[in-house]
N, C-alpha and C positions, 0 to 999 in steps of 0.2 A: 656267433657271443659278443658278449660288450667284454667290459674288462671284469669289473664286475662278476659280473655271474662266472666267468670262468673261476676270479678268485674263488669267489663262492663254492662252485665245481673243486677246485684243489684240495680245499679245506676240508669239505666234506669227502673227500673219498678219500682222502688220505688218512684222516682220522679214524672213520672207520676200518678202514684195513688192520691199522696198528690197534683198534681194544678188538679185531676178530681174529687174529691170522693168530695162529701158535699160542691157541690159547691166552689170549691179548697177550701184546706183545710189551705192553705198558707195563705189563706186570701184576696188574690192579683189576678187577671186575668193570663191565661200564656200572653195574651200580653205586658202587665204591667208591669210583669214578665222579659221578655225578654226584656223591654227596660230599666229596670234600673241597669238589673246588670252590672258587672263588670268584668273585667279577676281574676282581685283579690276575687272576690264574686264568682262566679263560681268555680276558684279552692280551695275556702274555702267548699265550697256545695259538691265538688263532693269527698273530702278528707272526709267530713263526712259518706257520701254516700258511698263509700266505706269499714266503719269500722259499720264492721257484724260479730253476732253471731247465730249460727244456730245448736243444736246438737238434733238426732234424737232418742241419747241414742242406738244407735244398735250397742253395744258391746257383750263381750263375759264375761268379767269380770271388775275387779273394775280397774287391771291395766291399762288396754286401757283408760277407766274413767281418771283416775291420770294425763297419760302421755297426755291429750287436756288440764288439765289446771285445771280439778276440786281436790277441797280436800275435802275427807271424814274426817269430825269431829272427833278427839277425846281427844281434852283438857277439863278439867272440866270449868263450871262455867254455871254461867245466860247464861239462862233461866228454868225455870223448878226446879226439885227436888231437892234442895241441898244436897251434896253426889253423885248423881243419875253418873252411867256411859254412856261416849260420845259412842255407839257401832258404831266400824267400819263393824261389821261383818252384822250388821241390815242393810246395803245397798247392796240392790244385783241386778245384772241385771235377767229377769226374761222376760217369754213368756207373751205377753197381751194374757188377758182368750179370748178375742174378737176375733185377728185377729194371729194368728199362725205365717206369718211371721214378725210381730212388735216386737221390745224388748222394755222395758219399765225400766226406775229404781223405785225401791219398795222400801220405807224405814218401816222400821219395829220397833215398840218401843215398850219395855212389861213392867211390871209391877206388883208387888203381892202386892202394899200399904205400903212398905219399899219403905227404899231410897237403902239400902244397894241391893234390888236387881230391882232396876230400871235401864233400861237401854231407850235411848232416842236418836236420829239419823239427822244428818243435812250434808249434802254437801252444800258447796260454790266455786264458781270460780271468779276468781282473782278480783282485786278491782283496776278495770278501767273502770268502766261506771259513765254516769251522763244524760246531754239529752238526747231524743229521745224516742223509742219506744222498751218497756220491753212486753213479751206474754208471756205465759207457758200456755198447756195445761197436766190439774191435775185432777185426783181421788181422791173427799174426801171420806170417809167412814165414816158409823151413828155411827155404833156399832164395837166391836172387833171381831177378827174374828178367837176368840177364848178364852173361859173363859166368866165370868160374866161380861156382859156393869156395867157403873155408873162413870168410872171416867171421870176428865176434863182434857179433852186431845185437844192440838193447831196442826193445819194442815196448814203448811205458804207457801205460797213462798214471797220472801222479796228479797228489795233492804236496803244497811245497809251500813255507815261508824263507824269505831270510834268512841269509844265519849272518847275524848282526856285528858276531867272534867268533873266533875259535871255540868251541865246544859252549856256545850258547844255551844253557837251558831252557831259552823261550822256544829257542830252534823248532819248527812240525813238517814233519813230512810222511808221507804216506806214499806206499808204491806197489804197483802192477807193472812185472818186468819178466819177458818173455826171452830169453838167449836161445837163439835156434840152435847152435854148435856149441853151446855153454860159454865157460869162463870166470872170472872169478874163483878159480880152482876146481870148477867143477865142470867135467865132460859133458855132451851131450846134451839135449835139448834140456832145455829145463824155465819152470816158470815159478819167478822169486812171488813173493807177497811179502816184502818190509816194513815196519813200522820203528823211524826214528827219534830218541833221542836227541843226541845232536850228534858233530863231528869236531875234527879238524883238516881242513884242504891240507893238500899239500903244498910244503912238501914235508911238513913238519904232519904226516893224516892216523888222526885215530878215529875210533870209529864205535857210540853204543847204537848200535839197531838190534831188534829181534827181528827173525823171518822164517821162514816155512818153503821150501819147493817141492813142485812136481817137477821128475826127472823122464819125463817123456814130452814126443812131441806133441807140439799145440798147434798147428800149422792151421786154420780154418776162423770161423767168429765164433768169438763169444762174448756170453753177457757177463760182464763183471761189476760185483759193489761191492761198497764199502759204506759200512753201519760206521758213525762215528757218534755212541749216544752214552751216556751213565757212565763213563771211565771205559769204553769197553770199544774198542774194534774192533771189526770182525768184516771176514774178506770173503765172499762169495763166489766163486765159479761157476757158471752157468746153474744157480739156483739150488747149489751145494757147498756148507760150508769151508772154508778152507783154513780158516786157522783164525783165532782167534788172541789179542791182544790186548794188553792196558797196566794199569800200573804207572812207573816216572813216562813211558813210553805214548800217551796219551798227550794227544796235541795240545797244545797252549795257544797257540796264537791264528791268526786270521793267517787262510790261504790263498794260492791261487790256486785253478784246472789249469791242468795240463799235460801233453800229450808230446813223445820225442824218441826218435828213429836214429841212435846216434853209435858211432864203432869204438868198442875197447879201445884204448893206448895198448900198445905194443901185442894186438890181439890181430895185427891184418893177415893175409890168408897171402902165402911166398907163389904169388898170382899174377901174368901178367897181364894186363888190360885193364878197362872200367866194368868194376860190378856195380849193379842196381839194387836194392833194397826196398820196401816198400810197408807201411803197414797203414790199414782204410780203420775209419772210423762211420760209422753209421751213423749215429745222436750218444750224447749225450744227458745224463739229467741230475742233479739236485734239488733235494728236500729237506729247508733249516731244520733243525730240531726233532726230527721224526726218524723211527727205526722202521724204513718199510723193508717189507720182505721180498725176496727178489720175482715169487709169482706177480707179487702186488707193481713192482715197477716198470712188469711185462705189461699191465695190462692200464698202468697209467698212460706206456705210450702204444699202446694198440689204441685206444679211447682218443687221443691227441690226435695220433695220424686219421682217426676215421673221421672227425671233426677238422679236418685238415688244418693244423696249429701247428706249423714248422718251428715259430721260435716263441720265446714266452721269457723273460727274466724279471720277475721282480724282486731280485732280491738287491735292497741296499746296498751302496759304497758306503764305504763307513764316515763319520765328519771326524776329522778332514777326511778327503781319501786315502786311500792308502796306497803308494808306489808301485804299481805291476811292470816289475824290469825285465822278466821274460828271460833272463841268462843264466838258468839256473835250474 
């Protein structure tokens, strides 16, 4: 398939999904949409339709991953354990245990309870995303793959912009975070969906966010979908609406796409020896400007895989391009 044909396929398929799912997700009928459209609006809509990211993570090594715009974090800093190392070696390409023909990203973080021997992992894509549909297939884990359990660990898929100053009102962050043994004042396995207005970092910690939780074990593969359109942020877990946020919490600033695996400060187990935890990522997708239903996301991914399209990025960088620090 040529690049132009691919762009047309993405545009037509996602527009059809938008206008036909759930009583038309755009909130208007096809006839009304045609009647109300103008040349300029059609051009703008098609431009957004053509802004699409898909990565199947079918790589042989990290160099190929980085060539496609991913940054493997090495910079120190928040979040997690002060003094911990953000490990490039902790990000690997492995075969899917359930399908030897499929490759996945595996993040491995480890600790022995001390900051000197704690490694955390994170990958970030370029900062050029805002409104549209974000989705990823992620495998959360409930226990370490080696060592004694008990550490408060966070496994995530999220989007974020830099915090320009404490309580910056343009700050934007949308989180999926799984805590297999709890943390942040909640005991037991907890999945968070959190939408941020802003925060002030330590030592003057203050936050302004809204969140919802599911307090049951979530180990295993999940499809996570975040719709950011029309002043609403909607989070879907495995096809079902989890929570909707809006108002002042709707993102204002361009964000990067991220995954990370880190330990909660002061949440280490009183166990000896090294413990290793993993989080796996099968694929990630972004469609600009459109509220794709979860079932439409799954259909698009399946169609891309049938056509052996393993990577596509037609989301233009901002002009001038924004710095993507991958340190937050």
